[in-house]
C-alpha positions in Angstrom: 0.2 0.0 0.0 2.9 2.4 0.7 4.1 1.9 -3.0 1.0 2.7 -4.3 0.9 6.1 -2.2 4.4 6.7 -3.0 4.3 6.4 -6.7 0.3 7.0 -7.6 1.8 9.4 -10.4 3.8 6.6 -12.0 0.9 4.4 -11.8 -1.4 6.9 -13.6 1.0 7.5 -16.4 1.4 3.5 -16.7 -2.4 3.4 -16.8 -2.8 6.0 -19.6 -0.2 4.9 -21.7 -1.5 1.6 -21.6 -4.9 2.9 -22.7 -3.3 4.9 -25.6 -1.6 1.5 -26.8 -5.1 -0.2 -26.7 -7.5 2.7 -28.0 -6.4 2.0 -31.8 -7.4 -1.7 -31.5 -10.7 -0.8 -29.9 -11.3 2.0 -32.4 -10.7 -0.2 -35.3 -13.0 -2.9 -33.9 -15.9 -0.4 -33.5 -15.3 1.7 -36.7 -17.6 1.9 -39.6 -14.5 1.9 -41.8 -12.3 -1.1 -42.4 -8.7 -0.5 -43.3 -7.5 -2.4 -46.4 -4.3 -2.7 -48.4 -3.5 -2.7 -52.4 -4.7 -6.0 -52.9 -7.8 -5.8 -51.2 -8.8 -2.6 -53.0 -7.9 -4.5 -56.6 -10.3 -7.0 -55.5 -13.0 -4.9 -54.7 -12.5 -2.9 -57.8 -12.7 -6.2 -59.9 -15.6 -8.2 -58.3 -17.6 -5.6 -56.8 -17.2 -2.6 -59.0 -16.1 -0.4 -56.0 -16.2 3.3 -56.1 -13.1 5.0 -55.2 -13.4 8.4 -53.4 -10.1 10.6 -53.6 -10.2 12.9 -50.5 -7.3 14.8 -51.4 -7.3 18.8 -52.1 -7.2 19.9 -55.6 -3.5 20.4 -55.9 -2.5 16.8 -54.6 -5.2 15.5 -56.8 -3.6 17.2 -60.0 -0.4 15.0 -59.4 -2.2 11.9 -60.4 -5.2 9.6 -59.1 -6.0 5.7 -58.9 -8.0 4.7 -61.9 -11.9 6.1 -62.5 -11.7 7.6 -58.9 -13.9 10.3 -58.0 -12.5 13.3 -56.6 -14.1 15.1 -53.5 -12.0 16.8 -51.2 -12.7 16.0 -47.6 -13.2 19.8 -46.7 -15.8 19.6 -49.4 -17.5 16.1 -48.7 -20.6 17.5 -46.5 -21.4 19.9 -49.1 -20.9 17.6 -52.3 -21.5 14.4 -50.7 -25.1 14.1 -52.3 -23.2 13.4 -55.7 -22.3 9.9 -54.3 -25.8 8.8 -52.9 -26.6 6.9 -56.3 -23.7 4.7 -55.8 -24.6 4.0 -52.1 -25.2 0.1 -52.9 -21.7 0.0 -54.1 -18.7 -0.5 -51.7 -16.7 2.6 -51.3 -12.7 2.9 -51.1 -11.7 6.3 -49.7 -8.1 7.7 -49.7 -5.8 10.5 -49.6 -2.2 11.0 -49.9 -0.9 8.9 -46.8 -4.4 7.2 -45.9 -5.0 9.5 -42.8 -8.2 11.3 -44.2 -10.2 8.1 -45.0 -11.4 7.4 -41.3 -12.4 11.0 -41.1 -14.9 10.5 -44.3 -16.7 7.4 -42.7 -19.2 9.2 -40.7 -20.4 11.4 -43.5 -20.6 8.5 -46.1 -22.6 6.3 -43.4 -24.9 9.3 -43.3 -25.2 9.0 -47.1 -26.3 5.6 -47.0 -23.0 3.5 -47.6 -22.9 0.3 -45.6 -19.3 -1.0 -46.7 -17.1 1.6 -46.4 -13.1 0.9 -46.7 -9.9 3.2 -46.6 -6.7 2.5 -48.7 -3.9 1.8 -46.0 -1.1 4.0 -47.1 -3.2 6.0 -49.5 -2.2 7.1 -52.9 1.3 6.6 -52.3 1.3 3.3 -51.1 -0.9 2.6 -54.2 1.9 4.3 -56.5 4.7 3.0 -54.6 3.5 -0.7 -55.5 3.8 0.1 -59.1 -0.1 -0.1 -59.5 -1.5 1.9 -62.2 -2.4 5.8 -61.8 -4.2 8.1 -64.1 -3.3 11.9 -64.7 
């Protein structure tokens, strides 16, 4: 008991850091978006006609994109999301430059009626670095 009283701050830091390590696992489990790699994205495109949504800003988008991707920057998704509603029955794969913005778009896409929401792990850079096709 004396150890706990003398080291309570250390114990709080230990519990806090442990919680931060576990949080991503919990978040992935309950998130509506599934993080998938290049192989799974290719499979979804070929077998389920997945809709690709590029969330990058215009200056990033002009450098290249995944084939047949729809460009709606994350900053415009709330105002332009209605453009995607006719595709709500299809799986949707979001991506940005490195994959960070895909999770942020999941809530907006779920509100639009999308059920199968995925994001590309590593984003556009991972796709391009793997030597997969890109459009200019």
